[in-house]
ZAKE-822691 format. One line per 8 residues: for each residue x, y, z of C-alpha. Coordinates in nm, 3 decimals, padded with zeros to 5 digits. Example, Ala and Ser with C-alpha at 12.3 -4.5 7.8 and 13.67 -1.06 7.14 Angstrom:
01.230 -00.450 00.780 ~ 01.367 -00.106 00.714
! end
This chain:
00.000 00.000 00.000 ~ 00.125 00.344 -00.091 ~ 00.083 00.615 00.172 ~ 00.074 00.989 00.102 ~ 00.394 01.171 00.197 ~ 00.431 01.538 00.289 ~ 00.787 01.673 00.277 ~ 00.863 01.993 00.467
01.205 02.157 00.439 ~ 01.344 02.486 00.556 ~ 01.614 02.663 00.755 ~ 01.646 02.671 01.134 ~ 01.363 02.839 01.328 ~ 01.150 02.883 01.016 ~ 00.858 02.710 01.186 ~ 00.874 02.387 00.988
00.885 02.164 01.296 ~ 00.576 02.315 01.456 ~ 00.394 02.314 01.124 ~ 00.485 01.951 01.058 ~ 00.356 01.838 01.396 ~ 00.034 02.034 01.349 ~ -00.025 01.892 01.002 ~ 00.039 01.538 01.123
-00.206 01.580 01.409 ~ -00.469 01.735 01.184 ~ -00.447 01.466 00.916 ~ -00.378 01.163 01.131 ~ -00.031 01.121 00.981 ~ 00.286 00.997 01.149 ~ 00.551 01.266 01.196 ~ 00.929 01.245 01.192
01.161 01.531 01.287 ~ 01.459 01.411 01.088 ~ 01.688 01.668 01.248 ~ 01.665 01.471 01.572 ~ 01.787 01.149 01.414 ~ 02.159 01.220 01.446 ~ 02.113 01.324 01.808 ~ 01.921 01.002 01.866
02.201 00.796 01.709 ~ 02.454 00.970 01.933 ~ 02.232 00.904 02.236 ~ 02.212 00.535 02.147 ~ 02.590 00.513 02.117 ~ 02.643 00.680 02.454 ~ 02.377 00.466 02.621 ~ 02.553 00.153 02.496
02.885 00.278 02.635 ~ 03.026 00.320 02.286 ~ 03.256 00.580 02.137 ~ 03.087 00.825 01.896 ~ 03.415 00.857 01.706 ~ 03.426 00.482 01.641 ~ 03.253 00.408 01.310 ~ 03.142 00.060 01.419
02.989 00.194 01.741 ~ 02.816 00.472 01.550 ~ 02.666 00.229 01.301 ~ 02.549 00.006 01.587 ~ 02.378 00.313 01.733 ~ 02.206 00.380 01.401 ~ 02.092 00.017 01.378 ~ 01.960 00.028 01.735
01.768 00.348 01.661 ~ 01.618 00.202 01.345 ~ 01.487 -00.100 01.537 ~ 01.337 00.115 01.811 ~ 01.162 00.348 01.567 ~ 01.022 00.048 01.380 ~ 00.848 -00.071 01.697 ~ 00.753 00.267 01.844
00.452 00.495 01.811 ~ 00.555 00.834 01.665 ~ 00.261 01.009 01.831 ~ 00.341 00.896 02.184 ~ 00.515 01.123 02.433 ~ 00.763 00.843 02.488 ~ 00.868 00.825 02.121 ~ 01.246 00.810 02.110
01.280 01.131 01.906 ~ 01.083 01.317 02.175 ~ 01.339 01.233 02.445 ~ 01.442 01.555 02.620 ~ 01.789 01.406 02.677 ~ 01.859 01.448 02.306 ~ 01.897 01.822 02.368 ~ 02.189 01.786 02.608
02.536 01.922 02.523 ~ 02.707 01.582 02.536 ~ 02.459 01.436 02.289 ~ 02.487 01.743 02.064 ~ 02.866 01.712 02.048 ~ 02.846 01.339 01.978 ~ 02.582 01.401 01.711 ~ 02.816 01.628 01.516
03.068 01.342 01.511 ~ 02.837 01.062 01.397 ~ 02.670 01.287 01.139 ~ 02.997 01.306 00.947 ~ 03.011 00.928 00.901 ~ 02.884 00.814 00.561 ~ 02.765 00.467 00.678 ~ 02.551 00.636 00.944
02.408 00.882 00.692 ~ 02.321 00.598 00.455 ~ 02.148 00.406 00.734 ~ 01.944 00.711 00.829 ~ 01.840 00.771 00.469 ~ 01.706 00.416 00.464 ~ 01.535 00.473 00.800 ~ 01.367 00.794 00.682
01.244 00.640 00.358 ~ 01.116 00.332 00.537 ~ 00.927 00.553 00.782 ~ 00.775 00.753 00.497 ~ 00.663 00.442 00.312 ~ 00.543 00.257 00.624 ~ 00.425 00.516 00.879 ~ 00.273 00.258 01.109
-00.062 00.107 01.194 ~ -00.342 00.358 01.227 ~ -00.168 00.638 01.035 ~ -00.301 00.770 00.704 ~ 00.034 00.897 00.577 ~ 00.365 01.053 00.681 ~ 00.500 01.403 00.738 ~ 00.877 01.445 00.747
01.059 01.770 00.812 ~ 01.424 01.851 00.769 ~ 01.671 01.999 00.522 ~ 01.661 01.757 00.227 ~ 01.331 01.573 00.247 ~ 01.186 01.697 -00.081 ~ 01.515 01.689 -00.270 ~ 01.689 01.372 -00.146
01.490 01.162 00.101 ~ 01.144 01.169 -00.059 ~ 01.166 01.334 -00.403 ~ 00.843 01.150 -00.489 ~ 00.648 01.315 -00.202 ~ 00.290 01.409 -00.282 ~ 00.333 01.757 -00.134 ~ 00.655 01.952 -00.083
00.666 02.267 00.123 ~ 00.968 02.491 00.175 ~ 00.907 02.691 00.490 ~ 01.107 03.005 00.549 ~ 01.107 03.341 00.729 ~ 01.339 03.638 00.732 ~ 01.649 03.587 00.940 ~ 01.565 03.850 01.202
01.233 03.680 01.275 ~ 01.401 03.340 01.295 ~ 01.669 03.472 01.528 ~ 01.399 03.618 01.752 ~ 01.224 03.282 01.767 ~ 01.549 03.108 01.858 ~ 01.610 03.364 02.135 ~ 01.273 03.283 02.289
01.349 02.911 02.268 ~ 01.685 02.953 02.441 ~ 01.535 03.175 02.711 ~ 01.262 02.918 02.777 ~ 01.537 02.664 02.843 ~ 01.721 02.901 03.077 ~ 02.008 02.961 02.832 ~ 02.154 03.310 02.818
02.221 03.462 02.477 ~ 02.225 03.799 02.303 ~ 02.037 03.898 01.991 ~ 02.364 03.967 01.812 ~ 02.511 03.629 01.897 ~ 02.198 03.437 01.797 ~ 02.175 03.629 01.468 ~ 02.541 03.560 01.391
02.498 03.191 01.471 ~ 02.190 03.178 01.251 ~ 02.377 03.326 00.954 ~ 02.662 03.079 01.003 ~ 02.421 02.786 01.023 ~ 02.237 02.898 00.711 ~ 02.568 02.913 00.526 ~ 02.665 02.563 00.638
02.327 02.423 00.541 ~ 02.312 02.580 00.196 ~ 02.679 02.547 00.097 ~ 02.755 02.190 00.205 ~ 02.829 01.942 -00.073 ~ 02.613 01.662 00.065 ~ 02.237 01.727 00.051 ~ 02.246 02.108 00.074
01.940 02.296 00.192 ~ 01.742 02.416 -00.109 ~ 01.382 02.405 -00.226 ~ 01.281 02.117 -00.449 ~ 01.189 02.236 -00.797 ~ 00.823 02.155 -00.731 ~ 00.811 02.278 -00.370 ~ 00.562 02.544 -00.265
00.727 02.830 -00.076 ~ 00.564 02.931 00.252 ~ 00.695 03.242 00.427 ~ 00.597 03.244 00.795 ~ 00.754 03.580 00.887 ~ 00.427 03.762 00.946 ~ 00.198 03.468 01.017 ~ 00.072 03.316 01.339
00.098 02.943 01.401 ~ -00.269 02.893 01.313 ~ -00.237 03.102 00.996 ~ 00.064 02.900 00.880 ~ -00.130 02.577 00.935 ~ -00.432 02.711 00.749 ~ -00.223 02.809 00.446 ~ -00.038 02.478 00.447
-00.362 02.279 00.459 ~ -00.495 02.479 00.164 ~ -00.184 02.386 -00.035 ~ -00.210 02.022 00.065 ~ -00.577 02.002 -00.024 ~ -00.504 02.159 -00.362 ~ -00.238 01.901 -00.443 ~ -00.389 01.583 -00.301
-00.710 01.411 -00.399 ~ -00.932 01.276 -00.125 ~ -01.173 01.402 00.140 ~ -01.191 01.766 00.234 ~ -00.963 01.863 00.520 ~ -01.179 01.990 00.806
! end
């Protein structure tokens, strides 16, 4: 059976994660935040007492993650990608190491595609968000959205996120980090951030969360056949 796939890409703090979760909830689709996958691999390696810099340990972590996701419910609060421990500094540093390993990247591509094609019992389709979903992971997706916002708005959103976690930062520092991250994402040789040729652009700069969802659902309904989205 072929399930509908919605691919949502965009830069950091553009609102793609929130939008993806909202769409998944509204449509009864499974959701995967692919940006959390490398953190989850790193977490698995550390939990097993492995070394993130060891390629074999890293691949074992990726295999362990794939098995857990296969048997988990993406909508549950206990879903492995929802683990708050993935946001810790140790995991973040380990994630940057495992993400550079080609065998790990290949395993995660397989994992993402498998999730998209088999979202799980009870789900009507899959929503995946990240940097290369519409261009590399699921180029055959039924709907492709590229979510963006101007960099000042995105930096402001990131500031609020950091403050909510008790992390001190200045507007200037966050803005500088955002520019550097955008450059890394768009200029890297492997799977750079860019809109798919058939992606619909969605600028969230001046929109509320509910307005973004409303516009996205209009786009989805226009591109997919089936019942009206209520």
